[in-house]
C-alpha atoms as one frame of an Amber mdcrd trajectory, in Angstrom:
protein
  36.615 -23.620  -8.834  32.849 -24.013  -9.252  32.824 -26.564  -6.434  34.628
 -24.116  -4.137  32.123 -21.360  -4.958  29.293 -23.724  -4.017  31.048 -24.671
  -0.774  31.688 -21.049   0.190  28.117 -20.018  -0.675  26.618 -22.782   1.488
  28.932 -21.993   4.419  28.354 -18.239   4.293  24.574 -18.692   3.994  24.636
 -21.033   6.985  26.635 -18.568   9.077  24.330 -15.714   7.996  21.306 -17.738
   9.095  22.879 -18.593  12.443  23.879 -14.993  13.093  20.964 -12.957  11.727
  18.015 -15.325  12.171  18.909 -17.625  15.058  21.037 -14.979  16.814  23.480
 -17.798  17.613  26.760 -17.326  15.668  29.087 -20.334  15.514  32.195 -18.699
  13.992  34.129 -15.516  14.681  33.812 -12.381  12.558  37.370 -12.951  11.330
  36.525 -16.412   9.973  33.344 -15.108   8.333  35.129 -12.119   6.769  37.829
 -14.423   5.432  35.287 -16.628   3.661  33.534 -13.597   2.154  36.803 -12.170
   0.883  37.797 -15.520  -0.654  34.484 -15.663  -2.517  34.849 -12.064  -3.704
  38.351 -12.819  -5.029  37.114 -15.867  -6.973  34.153 -13.951  -8.465  36.350
 -11.002  -9.416  38.755 -13.235 -11.341  35.936 -15.427 -12.727  32.898 -13.201
 -13.444  30.977 -16.154 -14.877  30.930 -17.645 -11.375  29.105 -14.623  -9.888
  25.597 -16.068  -9.511  22.459 -14.100  -8.733  22.222 -15.786  -5.318  25.804
 -15.075  -4.272  26.106 -13.823  -0.676  28.594 -11.191  -1.914  25.631  -9.342
  -3.438  24.683  -8.349   0.091  27.326  -5.616  -0.016  25.423  -3.864  -2.844
  25.943  -3.208  -6.529  26.073  -0.340  -8.992  23.608   2.526  -8.347  20.332
   2.573 -10.307  18.889   5.578 -12.118  15.391   4.817 -10.852  13.149   1.977
  -9.663  11.034   0.021 -12.140   7.332  -0.449 -11.440   6.206  -3.902 -10.297
   2.631  -5.195 -10.611   1.675  -7.578  -7.801   0.119 -10.888  -8.833  -2.425
 -10.454  -6.029  -3.232  -7.264  -4.143  -1.296  -6.427  -0.993  -4.330  -5.185
   0.928  -4.161  -3.022   4.023  -5.815  -4.124   7.258  -8.784  -2.492   8.940
  -7.990  -1.132  12.398  -9.230  -1.769  15.912  -8.563   0.715  18.704 -10.389
  -0.875  21.645 -11.452  -4.180  23.177 -14.978  -3.468  21.911 -13.630  -3.259
  18.354 -12.019  -6.698  18.753 -15.209  -8.179  20.196 -17.173  -6.758  17.252
 -14.609  -8.258  14.850 -15.032 -11.656  16.517 -18.823 -11.407  16.230 -18.602
 -10.575  12.502 -16.280 -13.510  11.825 -18.544 -15.927  13.700 -21.583 -14.681
  11.807 -19.862 -15.017   8.421 -18.612 -18.533   9.186 -21.641 -19.668  11.190
 -19.264 -21.002  13.849 -19.485 -20.508  17.599 -15.727 -20.653  18.203 -12.865
 -19.314  16.088  -9.146 -19.922  16.526  -7.070 -16.799  15.927  -3.388 -16.222
  15.307  -1.950 -13.107  16.961   1.286 -11.499  15.765   3.218  -8.369  16.678
   2.601  -5.560  14.182   6.131  -4.540  13.214   6.475  -0.812  12.507   8.187
  -1.066   9.127   7.453  -1.409   5.416   5.635  -4.284   3.735   7.454  -6.015
   0.868   6.869  -9.008  -1.407   9.681 -11.481  -2.211   9.454 -13.737  -5.269
  11.373 -17.014  -5.558  11.685 -19.281  -8.568  13.539 -22.608  -8.681  14.770
 -21.901  -5.161  16.321 -18.500  -5.923  15.276 -15.018  -4.849  14.512 -13.280
  -8.162  12.427 -10.178  -7.433  11.430  -8.053  -4.457   9.001  -5.140  -4.438
   7.433  -2.575  -2.152   3.725  -2.667  -1.376   3.136   0.627  -3.225  -0.592
   1.233  -3.614  -1.318  -2.468  -3.085  -1.569  -3.162  -6.808   1.664  -1.651
  -8.150   4.877  -1.264  -6.170   8.520  -0.654  -7.033  11.177  -3.217  -7.848
  13.783  -2.915  -5.067  15.390  -6.333  -5.570  18.994  -5.120  -5.270  18.256
  -3.313  -2.011  16.467  -6.309  -0.517  19.380  -8.587  -1.400  21.529  -6.608
   1.049  19.288  -7.633   3.981  20.995 -10.536   5.708  17.801 -12.066   7.122
  16.353 -12.572   3.624  17.517 -15.916   2.168  18.870 -15.664  -1.377  18.166
 -19.344  -1.987  15.718 -21.842  -0.481  15.081 -25.567  -0.833  11.514 -25.219
  -2.175  11.760 -25.025  -5.972   8.170 -23.966  -6.622   7.348 -20.363  -7.612
   6.740 -18.693  -4.247   5.782 -15.233  -3.053   6.691 -14.442   0.536   5.468
 -11.303   2.256   7.139  -9.596   5.144   8.005  -6.382   6.948  11.362  -4.639
   6.599  12.411  -2.683   9.678  15.392  -1.169  11.468  16.314  -2.271  14.977
  16.458   0.392  17.671  20.198   0.072  18.318  20.970   0.258  14.583  18.803
   3.370  14.369  20.675   5.003  17.251  24.050   4.199  15.654  22.896   5.585
  12.305  21.776   8.886  13.820  25.096   9.270  15.663  26.900   8.886  12.323
  24.556  11.355  10.633  25.010  13.862  13.446  28.797  13.628  13.149  28.580
  14.234   9.391  26.079  17.109   9.757  23.292  15.203   8.015  19.615  15.528
   9.033  18.660  12.981  11.689  15.980  10.378  11.050  12.888  10.918  13.214
  12.303   7.237  14.019  13.332   3.728  12.911  10.438   3.415  10.458  11.428
   6.587   8.633  15.031   5.403   8.579  14.021   2.035   7.102  11.817   3.724
   4.498  14.565   6.160   3.546  17.035   3.323   3.236  14.860   1.183   0.944
  14.341   4.214  -1.313  18.094   4.553  -1.912  19.129   4.023  -5.523  22.596
   2.937  -4.352  22.325  -0.526  -2.785  25.781  -0.124  -1.191  24.277   2.543
   1.063  21.376   0.215   1.910  23.821  -2.528   2.884  25.398  -0.211   5.476
  22.006   0.510   7.075  21.738  -3.055   8.491  18.028  -3.522   7.835  16.121
  -6.592   9.030  12.976  -8.387   7.925  10.354 -10.617   9.511   8.442 -12.826
   7.060   4.788 -13.291   7.955   2.980 -15.089   5.098   2.949 -16.769   1.724
   0.727 -14.879  -0.695  -1.141 -18.121  -1.447  -0.563 -20.369   1.560  -3.698
 -22.477   1.034  -2.736 -23.222  -2.577   0.680 -24.364  -1.364  -0.946 -26.898
   0.932  -0.942 -24.886   4.171  -3.995 -25.274   6.378  -3.338 -22.446   8.831
  -1.409 -19.229   9.392   0.559 -20.919  12.170   1.535 -23.718   9.772   2.596
 -21.118   7.192   4.975 -19.485   9.669   6.467 -22.859  10.553   7.022 -23.586
   6.860   8.687 -20.182   6.382  10.993 -20.840   9.315  11.986 -24.260   7.907
  12.906 -22.577   4.614  15.260 -20.212   6.449  13.107 -17.097   6.683  13.233
 -14.958   9.793   9.848 -15.195  11.539   8.820 -13.512  14.755   8.754 -16.038
  17.592   6.350 -14.051  19.786   3.260 -15.083  17.778   0.530 -17.025  19.557
  -2.435 -19.234  18.692  -5.508 -17.942  20.571  -8.560 -20.133  21.062 -10.876
 -17.175  21.686 -11.075 -13.407  21.359 -10.528 -13.194  25.129  -7.102 -14.806
  24.670  -6.407 -12.301  21.882  -7.253  -9.416  24.227  -4.885 -10.811  26.870
  -2.142 -11.081  24.232  -2.754  -7.436  23.269  -2.559  -6.277  26.896   0.622
  -8.271  27.486   2.539  -6.747  24.579   1.178  -3.245  25.103   2.933  -3.395
  28.465   6.165  -4.916  27.107   6.414  -3.151  23.729   9.181  -0.785  24.878
  11.361  -3.726  25.947  11.578  -5.097  22.403  14.693  -4.427  20.265  12.454
  -3.161  17.450   9.374  -0.964  17.336   5.807  -2.268  17.105   2.630  -0.220
  16.791   0.046  -2.896  17.470  -1.034  -6.511  17.095  -2.257  -8.247  13.925
  -5.053 -10.759  14.504  -5.868 -13.305  11.786  -8.283 -16.204  11.559  -5.830
 -19.103  11.789  -7.698 -21.492   9.444  -6.744 -20.514   5.872  -9.727 -22.338
   4.376 -12.022 -19.902   6.195 -10.383 -16.882   4.574 -12.205 -17.214   1.250
 -15.487 -17.887   3.056 -15.117 -14.771   5.214 -14.008 -12.728   2.221 -12.822
  -9.183   1.656 -14.046  -5.607   1.591 -12.864  -3.280  -1.180  -9.863  -2.320
   0.942  -9.042  -5.119   3.362  -9.597  -8.777   4.295 -12.490  -9.451   6.656
 -10.558 -12.305   8.276  -7.863 -10.083   9.804  -7.649  -6.880  11.795  -4.861
  -4.714  13.202  -5.209  -3.600  16.796  -3.404  -0.250  17.080  -1.840   0.564
  20.426  -3.010   3.804  22.053  -1.034   6.628  20.502   1.508   8.549  22.508
  -0.068  11.798  23.671   1.541  15.187  24.251   0.417  18.573  25.559   1.095
  21.796  23.693  -0.424  25.191  22.912  -3.030  25.746  20.183  -1.738  28.972
  18.618  -4.224  29.337  15.776  -6.830  27.597  13.609  -6.378  27.808   9.840
  -8.516  26.397   7.035  -7.564  24.443   3.910  -9.649  23.675   0.829  -9.587
  20.161  -0.656 -10.213  19.050  -4.239 -13.930  18.496  -3.545 -14.193  21.922
  -1.921 -14.358  20.494   1.608 -13.046  22.948   4.205 -10.796  21.380   6.837
  -9.849  23.281  10.012  -6.259  22.664  11.109  -4.535  23.429  14.386  -1.336
  25.489  14.400   0.580  24.228  17.421   3.649  25.117  19.402   5.995  22.387
  18.055   6.131  19.312  20.296   7.722  15.858  20.012   5.039  13.153  19.696
   5.633   9.470  18.891   9.096  10.163  17.494   8.318  13.189  15.295   7.942
  16.924  15.865   4.343  18.019  15.389   3.397  21.632  14.605   0.117  21.045
  12.750  -2.791  18.722  13.481  -6.232  18.088  12.058  -9.373  19.362  13.760
 -11.612  17.384  11.356 -14.603  19.753  11.046 -16.526  22.523  12.795 -18.779
  20.088  14.703 -15.719  18.293  16.133 -14.314  21.600  17.424 -17.565  22.871
  18.962 -18.454  19.531  20.609 -15.072  19.424  22.312 -15.079  23.203  22.877
 -11.557  23.647  21.501 -10.379  27.270  21.458  -7.387  29.232  20.187  -4.959
  29.747  23.082  -5.898  26.485  24.818  -3.389  23.983  26.098  -4.436  20.884
  24.165  -3.728  17.157  24.182  -2.534  15.874  20.818  -1.840  12.367  19.610
  -1.077  10.529  16.419  -4.152   8.618  15.335  -2.866   5.148  14.483   0.629
   6.532  15.233   0.466   8.426  11.916  -1.893  11.412  11.646  -1.618  14.098
  14.365  -4.975  15.142  15.806  -6.154  17.331  18.670  -7.854  15.107  21.250
  -9.179  17.655  23.746  -8.473  20.987  25.414  -7.299  21.191  29.033 -10.059
  23.476  30.243  -8.604  23.902  33.735  -5.695  25.827  32.159  -7.905  27.987
  29.920  -7.564  31.779  30.062 -10.683  33.757  30.997 -10.273  35.847  27.855
 -10.631  32.835  25.539 -13.312  33.027  22.848 -15.472  30.080  21.671 -14.757
  28.823  18.157 -16.869  30.174  15.310 -16.801  28.556  11.876 -15.887  30.788
   8.949 -18.654  31.756   6.515 -16.550  32.349   3.395 -14.028  30.235   1.506
 -10.530  31.294   2.642  -9.295  31.103  -0.968 -12.017  32.540  -3.228 -14.324
  34.307  -0.770 -17.468  32.451  -1.870 -20.031  31.525   0.802 -19.739  28.016
   2.246 -22.448  25.341   2.198 -23.224  22.257   4.286 -24.421  19.412   2.050
 -27.321  17.135   2.961 -26.714  14.682   5.845 -23.111  15.883   6.220 -21.368
  18.004   8.835 -18.532  19.290   6.650 -18.539  22.724   5.036 -17.890  23.032
   1.291 -16.916  25.708  -1.181 -19.079  25.048  -4.244 -17.327  27.563  -6.495
 -16.015  25.542  -9.495 -13.457  28.300 -10.163 -12.000  28.275  -6.629  -8.207
  28.245  -7.179  -7.563  26.067  -4.137  -9.984  23.383  -5.421  -8.411  23.511
  -8.849  -4.871  23.116  -7.509  -5.917  20.331  -5.113  -7.635  18.421  -7.927
  -4.540  18.793 -10.149  -2.293  17.531  -7.335  -4.590  14.542  -6.792  -4.707
  13.771 -10.519  -0.905  13.660 -10.816  -0.342  11.839  -7.516   1.311   8.447
  -7.170  -1.897   6.450  -6.612  -3.639   8.179  -9.518  -1.872   9.023 -12.814
   1.550   8.792 -11.137   3.187  11.619 -13.110   6.736  11.511 -11.793   8.129
  15.022 -11.298   4.758  16.783 -11.271   4.578  17.369  -7.533   2.723  19.904
  -5.396   5.239  22.728  -5.821   5.465  22.470  -9.602   1.684  22.254  -9.982
   1.262  25.391  -7.847   3.947  27.105  -9.915   2.315  26.146 -13.232  -1.103
  27.261 -12.007   0.269  30.572 -10.728   1.926  31.190 -14.102  -1.385  30.561
 -15.861  -0.186  27.422 -17.654  -2.656  24.913 -16.195  -6.215  25.526 -15.011
  -7.706  22.069 -15.400  -6.579  18.465 -15.832  -6.499  18.487 -19.634  -4.031
  21.409 -19.600  -1.382  19.053 -18.231  -1.325  17.234 -21.578  -1.045  20.346
 -23.754   1.874  21.963 -21.947   5.077  22.252 -23.988   8.812  22.620 -23.476
   8.615  26.272 -24.526   6.104  26.840 -21.685   8.360  25.196 -19.099  11.921
  26.241 -19.979  11.497  29.918 -18.935  10.273  28.928 -15.454  12.507  29.051
 -12.399  14.501  25.849 -11.718  13.377  24.231 -14.972  16.549  22.928 -16.592
  16.304  21.252 -19.990  16.769  17.722 -18.621  14.114  18.274 -15.950  11.685
  19.551 -18.583  12.366  16.561 -20.842  11.838  14.112 -17.979   8.605  15.826
 -16.941   7.168  15.839 -20.466   8.100  12.159 -20.860   6.369  11.341 -17.565
   3.245  13.223 -18.665   3.186  11.320 -21.956   3.823   7.995 -20.202   0.901
   8.602 -17.828  -1.494   8.258 -20.775  -0.879   4.510 -20.493  -2.306   4.308
 -16.972  -5.232   1.843 -16.775  -8.828   2.975 -16.673  -9.111   2.327 -12.930
  -6.264   4.731 -12.179  -7.793   7.304 -14.522 -11.193   7.081 -12.791  -9.585
   7.545  -9.383  -7.565  10.488 -10.723 -10.755  12.273 -11.812 -11.558  12.788
  -8.135 -15.162  11.567  -8.235 -16.602  12.043  -4.772 -16.598   8.872  -2.627
 -14.746   6.904  -5.355 -11.467   5.626  -3.938  -8.762   3.673  -5.740 -10.317
   0.237  -5.120 -13.832   1.277  -6.159 -12.416   2.934  -9.291 -10.613  -0.288
 -10.188 -13.816  -2.281  -9.603 -15.761   0.039 -11.903 -13.127  -0.312 -14.623
 -13.032  -4.096 -14.451 -16.819  -4.412 -14.297 -17.801  -2.061 -17.116 -14.534
  -2.105 -19.106 -14.917   1.276 -20.819 -15.281   4.912 -19.921 -18.327   5.234
 -22.178 -20.041   2.319 -20.453 -19.375   3.776 -17.005 -20.809   7.092 -18.149
 -24.100   5.376 -19.020 -24.574   3.089 -16.000 -27.766   3.212 -13.978 -28.230
   3.290 -10.240 -29.357  -0.355 -10.300 -26.252  -1.357 -12.303 -24.012   0.177
  -9.665 -25.832  -0.908  -6.532 -25.657  -4.528  -7.729 -21.871  -4.456  -7.235
 -20.998  -5.625  -3.669 -18.366  -2.913  -3.074 -20.646  -0.053  -4.124 -23.264
   1.494  -1.857 -25.911   4.152  -2.330 -23.629   7.181  -1.768 -21.045   5.967
  -4.293 -23.699   5.077  -6.892 -25.358   8.491  -6.669 -21.993  10.255  -6.814
 -20.867   8.368  -9.956 -24.139   9.022 -11.797 -24.101  12.687 -10.786 -20.495
  13.140 -11.952 -21.093  11.778 -15.449 -24.370  13.727 -15.772 -22.594  17.083
 -15.411 -21.990  18.753 -18.833 -18.670  20.257 -17.710 -17.417  16.786 -16.705
 -18.577  15.322 -20.010 -16.622  18.035 -21.844 -13.512  17.382 -19.731 -13.646
  13.624 -20.369 -14.127  14.216 -24.088 -11.004  16.400 -24.186  -8.993  13.840
 -22.237 -10.074  11.016 -24.556  -9.043  13.138 -27.547  -5.653  13.537 -25.876
  -5.265   9.736 -25.686  -6.150   8.974 -22.058  -8.363   6.298 -20.447  -7.294
   3.469 -22.727  -5.463   1.304 -20.165  -8.478  -1.036 -19.953  -9.747  -1.941
 -23.424 -12.549   0.268 -24.651 -15.828  -1.495 -25.285 -15.538  -1.432 -29.058
 -12.129  -3.119 -28.833 -13.273  -6.098 -26.767 -13.587  -9.292 -28.773 -17.190
 -10.184 -27.971 -16.951 -13.511 -29.805 -14.536 -15.253 -27.422 -15.672 -18.098
 -25.154 -14.980 -15.790 -22.197 -17.094 -12.803 -23.263 -19.280 -11.650 -20.363
 -18.116 -14.615 -18.281 -16.872 -14.587 -14.687 -13.514 -16.327 -14.256 -11.423
 -17.227 -11.208  -7.716 -18.101 -11.366  -6.128 -20.361  -8.765  -2.932 -22.326
  -8.213   0.524 -21.833  -9.732   0.566 -21.238 -13.484   3.445 -21.149 -15.950
   2.308 -17.714 -17.130   2.345 -14.786 -14.724  -1.034 -14.328 -13.038  -1.261
 -10.705 -14.232  -0.711 -11.793 -17.859  -3.506 -14.366 -17.671  -5.771 -11.710
 -16.138  -4.919  -9.291 -18.958  -5.780 -11.920 -21.580  -9.116 -12.619 -19.915
 -10.042  -8.936 -19.647  -9.107  -8.467 -23.307 -11.384 -11.416 -24.134 -14.324
  -9.743 -22.403 -14.244 -11.649 -19.086 -14.579 -10.397 -15.538 -11.877 -11.821
 -13.255 -12.767 -12.244  -9.572 -10.945 -13.627  -6.560 -13.427 -16.106  -5.135
 -15.564 -18.949  -6.459 -19.358 -18.623  -6.260 -22.496 -19.754  -8.087 -21.912
 -16.889 -10.523 -18.470 -18.236 -11.551 -18.406 -19.573 -15.130 -14.806 -20.863
 -15.330 -12.016 -21.743 -12.902  -8.506 -21.785 -14.397  -6.561 -24.144 -12.131
  -2.807 -24.469 -11.889  -0.589 -26.569  -9.626  -1.694 -26.798  -5.955  -5.121
 -25.308  -6.730  -6.424 -25.948  -3.191  -9.841 -25.083  -1.748 -11.035 -22.991
  -4.720 -10.830 -26.069  -6.943 -12.821 -28.130  -4.439 -15.500 -25.452  -4.222
 -15.687 -25.068  -8.005 -16.135 -28.802  -8.481 -18.836 -28.879  -5.810 -20.713
 -26.053  -7.565 -20.326 -27.560 -11.031 -18.116 -24.744 -12.326 -16.190 -25.556
 -15.530 -12.546 -26.177 -14.560  -9.814 -25.491 -17.130  -6.111 -26.234 -17.069
  -3.785 -23.490 -18.274  -3.293 -25.225 -21.637  -7.055 -25.740 -22.062  -7.616
 -22.044 -21.365  -5.010 -21.007 -23.969  -6.433 -23.423 -26.535  -9.943 -22.035
 -26.065  -8.613 -18.514 -26.355  -6.691 -19.226 -29.554  -9.726 -20.903 -31.132
């Protein structure tokens, strides 16, 4: 019976590959369905023969209650954007300067409009799949990804591998899905990307299986360490392993060839069976990637050219103003609803007062709107030829629309700010930011509930979140006992968030998620960060003058010191070890360590041990590197470390030193 299961699994996987990847089926649907049913019958009668790589898992399993969090072994960074030929030429010039080379070979790929995921394989089997999330922590959606036919459940390479790709929904599948939803009186999906996103967020994998999602694989997370020399070689290796790769990619010997590739596919994009929103351009030589390096948010060796957004014309009915957590006032356009790039747009950003006056945008104008990067609606320009004679030029408001306090323009900025610390809109916005997914990630504490709790006088500042009780919540509208219990559990669980998340949640001006994480890993304690000097901060590559001044100013404010003291008393900010808890006597105290290659331990666990031992873990080897921990297929980082005289440790040597 075991032999027959193996035979059926190999046959079904072969037919799946031929049908979903090669688009060249060799058997009829009836034959395929018969083999699937035979395998299901065997597994039903012999549960011990249902393996985790069985093709029958593609039909889905039992619904989950929620998704588990998944920490990526290496960050899934976003790409910086280019919107013009000049942007691409500038990118090429930067790469040449960083590499000191006069000619660079690029690899150009279609930018699939979907969702980035990471697939993990061990001993040839697909074991875990996760969403990108915030780049550091995603969600475990393994069961949902197993339903996607173009993702192989088993491969011939037995090494631990991480494959990254883009999940998407084909246009014809999207159209079929919306017909079904229309017939069942369900809300229609706005576009294929939204449909794919909604499908992957389903807790019932059987529903996901019916959505017929697809995936293109585009990279190994550590191609160079696996022996790949180029991005083009990586794609070839993925294809040989049975992954679905996009065959439109092209090696370009110059930025001029890249620009021609962009023009070609901008013209043909509508003819594709799936949606794309641009072109991804990467330096083809993987060895150059470490040399070129990274910013705090994205790799410097790649860029995403975004196709010009679809534009529409509609009426600007009004201009309203919102107050952000820093007090910044943002003017927003109220529009006559119009369909743009697949979604109905009724609001759009106007950025700031200077933007409006420079473009002379007025209430009552017919305006051109577009989605910047196909995501954020913005007003591009008014159509002045259609303007009414009675129109009035825009005048910026003088008072905060929420608290009535006079507005200020800060030095060297064009934005207007409400500086009233008691402004209710600022308070609510800061609370929403604090609880948001990329910050403290308090599940269940969304915008509506925060506004409700603030209106009821239950929360006025961040620390109030952690003193709220069941007796406060139960009397509120739509607060059933189970919902209250779940919310209080989520609030308590958020105390475990690492220091970097906590710093970002505080809403320090100019401090984004990546900078907050860098601060946490560099200084390792909240107390230490509160005492840093300008010179300490400016010495960090990711931190410039504006960020340094903002951090120092934040921790110098007495009200912020009081808030942080209350939060520490409540048990927060302990996700990165506090300074007094770091073992300063380890061989790794105050040392800079790089990890490379495939280790037996998970990369994140090794990193945690090093941080606990007082080390700073970085991603690239330099003269400042003290140790390199090298696993299997260490690659170019090992070569560079040896050339620089850096101490190289095996995994066992590292653990021995740590235990001693």
